[in-house]
C-alpha positions as CSV (number, residue, x, y, z in Angstrom):
1,M,52.1,135.5,149.4
2,S,51.4,139.1,150.2
3,A,53.8,141.9,149.1
4,N,56.3,143.4,151.5
5,P,54.6,146.6,152.9
6,Y,57.6,148.7,152.2
7,E,57.8,147.5,148.6
8,T,54.1,148.4,148.2
9,F,54.8,151.8,149.7
10,I,57.6,152.6,147.3
11,K,55.5,151.4,144.3
12,Q,52.7,153.6,145.4
13,L,55.1,156.5,146.1
14,K,56.3,156.6,142.5
15,A,52.8,156.1,141.1
16,V,51.4,159.0,143.1
17,R,54.4,161.2,142.3
18,V,54.0,160.6,138.6
19,A,50.2,161.0,138.8
20,R,50.8,164.4,140.4
21,G,53.1,165.4,137.5
22,L,56.1,165.8,139.7
23,T,59.7,165.0,139.0
24,Q,61.9,163.3,141.6
25,Q,63.7,166.7,142.0
26,Q,60.5,168.6,142.6
27,L,59.2,166.2,145.2
28,A,62.7,166.0,146.8
29,D,62.7,169.8,147.1
30,R,59.3,169.7,148.8
31,V,60.4,167.3,151.5
32,R,63.9,168.8,151.8
33,L,65.9,165.8,150.5
34,S,68.5,165.7,147.8
35,R,67.3,164.1,144.6
36,P,69.8,161.2,145.0
37,Q,68.4,160.6,148.6
38,Y,64.8,160.7,147.3
39,A,65.7,158.4,144.3
40,A,67.3,155.9,146.7
41,I,64.0,155.7,148.7
42,E,61.9,155.4,145.5
43,H,64.1,152.6,144.2
44,G,64.3,150.8,147.5
45,R,68.0,151.3,148.0
46,S,67.3,153.3,151.2
47,T,64.6,153.2,153.8
48,A,62.5,156.3,154.4
49,S,62.3,157.4,158.0
50,F,58.9,158.0,159.6
51,R,59.5,161.7,159.3
52,H,60.2,161.4,155.5
53,V,57.1,159.2,155.0
54,H,55.1,161.9,156.9
55,N,56.5,164.7,154.8
56,L,56.0,162.8,151.6
57,A,52.3,162.2,152.5
58,I,51.8,165.9,153.2
59,A,53.6,166.9,150.0
60,L,51.6,164.5,147.9
61,D,48.3,165.1,149.8
62,V,47.8,161.4,150.6
63,H,47.3,159.3,153.6
64,W,49.2,156.0,154.0
65,V,48.3,153.4,156.5
66,I,51.5,151.4,157.3
67,G,51.1,147.8,156.4
68,H,47.9,148.2,154.3
69,P,48.1,148.9,150.6
């Protein structure tokens, strides 16, 4: 059974953030979220809007294709 695309996204989000050497606070600041809001997204307690996904991709210099890991 394949992974849920959103679960894959949040796993990749944390991995890329850590690989870039950023704290949750630093990335949250870059995308204009509070750290608790960002943490809720990264831990799957909240769903990121398309705008947030777009801003995260820009801040992390990555390209995500929704539905494809």
